C-alpha positions in Angstrom: 10.4 -19.6 17.0 10.8 -21.6 13.8 13.9 -23.7 13.0 14.9 -21.3 10.3 14.8 -18.0 12.2 18.5 -17.6 12.0 18.2 -16.8 8.3 16.2 -13.7 9.3 19.0 -12.5 11.6 21.9 -12.7 9.1 24.1 -9.7 9.5 23.0 -9.1 13.1 25.8 -8.5 15.6 25.9 -11.0 18.5 24.5 -9.8 21.8 25.7 -11.0 25.2 22.5 -9.8 26.8 20.3 -12.9 27.5 17.1 -10.8 27.5 17.9 -9.2 24.0 15.0 -9.5 21.6 15.7 -9.2 17.9 13.7 -6.6 16.0 12.7 -7.7 12.6 12.1 -5.1 9.9 8.5 -5.7 8.8 7.6 -4.7 5.4 5.0 -2.0 5.3 2.1 -3.3 3.3 0.5 -0.3 1.7 -3.2 -0.6 1.4 -4.2 -0.8 -2.3 -7.0 1.6 -3.3 -10.0 0.1 -5.1 -10.0 0.2 -8.9 -12.4 3.1 -9.1 -10.3 5.2 -6.6 -7.1 4.8 -8.6 -6.1 7.9 -10.5 -3.6 6.7 -13.1 -1.6 8.8 -15.6 -0.4 7.4 -18.9 2.4 9.1 -20.8 4.9 8.5 -23.5 8.5 8.9 -22.4 11.9 8.6 -24.1 14.1 10.6 -21.7 17.3 8.7 -20.7 16.3 5.7 -22.8 18.6 6.3 -25.8 15.7 7.5 -28.0 13.5 4.4 -27.3 9.9 5.1 -26.6 8.2 3.7 -23.5 4.7 3.9 -22.2 4.7 5.0 -18.6 1.8 4.4 -16.2 2.1 6.4 -12.9 -0.1 7.2 -10.0 -0.8 3.7 -8.7 -1.4 3.5 -5.0 -1.0 0.1 -3.4 1.2 -2.8 -2.7 4.0 -3.9 -5.0 2.3 -7.2 -5.7 -0.8 -5.5 -7.0 1.3 -3.2 -9.1 3.2 -6.1 -10.6 -0.1 -7.9 -11.3 -1.4 -4.8 -13.1 1.9 -4.5 -15.0 1.7 -8.2 -16.0 -1.9 -7.7 -17.3 -0.9 -4.7 -19.4 2.3 -6.4 -20.7 0.3 -9.5 -21.7 -2.5 -7.5 -23.4 0.0 -5.4 -25.3 2.3 -8.3 -26.1 5.4 -6.4 -25.0 8.1 -6.4 -22.2 8.4 -4.0 -19.4 8.7 -3.6 -15.7 6.6 -2.6 -12.7 8.4 -1.0 -9.7 8.5 2.1 -7.6 4.9 2.9 -8.2 5.1 3.0 -12.0 4.7 0.6 -14.9 6.9 0.8 -17.9 5.9 -0.8 -21.2 8.4 -1.0 -24.1 7.0 0.9 -27.1 4.2 3.4 -27.7 1.0 1.8 -26.4 -0.6 4.9 -24.7 -4.0 4.6 -26.4 -4.2 0.8 -26.0 -3.3 1.1 -22.3 -5.8 3.8 -21.6 -8.5 1.7 -23.4 -7.6 -1.4 -21.3 -7.5 0.5 -18.0 -10.8 2.3 -18.6 -12.4 -1.0 -19.6 -11.3 -2.5 -16.2 -12.8 0.5 -14.4 -9.7 2.7 -13.6 -9.8 6.5 -13.8 -7.2 7.2 -16.4 -5.8 10.4 -18.0 -3.2 11.0 -20.6 -0.5 13.3 -19.4 2.3 15.1 -21.2 4.8 13.4 -23.5 
C-alpha cells in the first residue's frame, strides 16, 4: 500500500472488521478501435444551442483520452473551440466539410449524416 491510499478511500464508512478489504472502483478502459475500423458520423447541429451551429462528430469507439486527443486535433486544425466527451466531439461553428476532409486524410471512415 502506498502512503496516499487514504485519498482513494474518502467517503468510505469505517469498518470494524479487521479482515475487511476495500474495493476500489476501477475505471473501465474501453479498447480503442484502430483508425480504419472507426465509423464516424459528422453532422451540423443547432438544437438546444440557442440557434448557434456546431459540428458534431459521433460514433467514436474508444477511451476518453483518445477521444480528447482526436477532439484536440480537430479543434486545432479548424481553429475553433469545442469539447470532447460522452463519445462525441463538438466543434463551434459549421466545419463539416473541413472535418470530413481532415478525418479522411487521417484514414478514418467518415460519413455525413443529417442536419
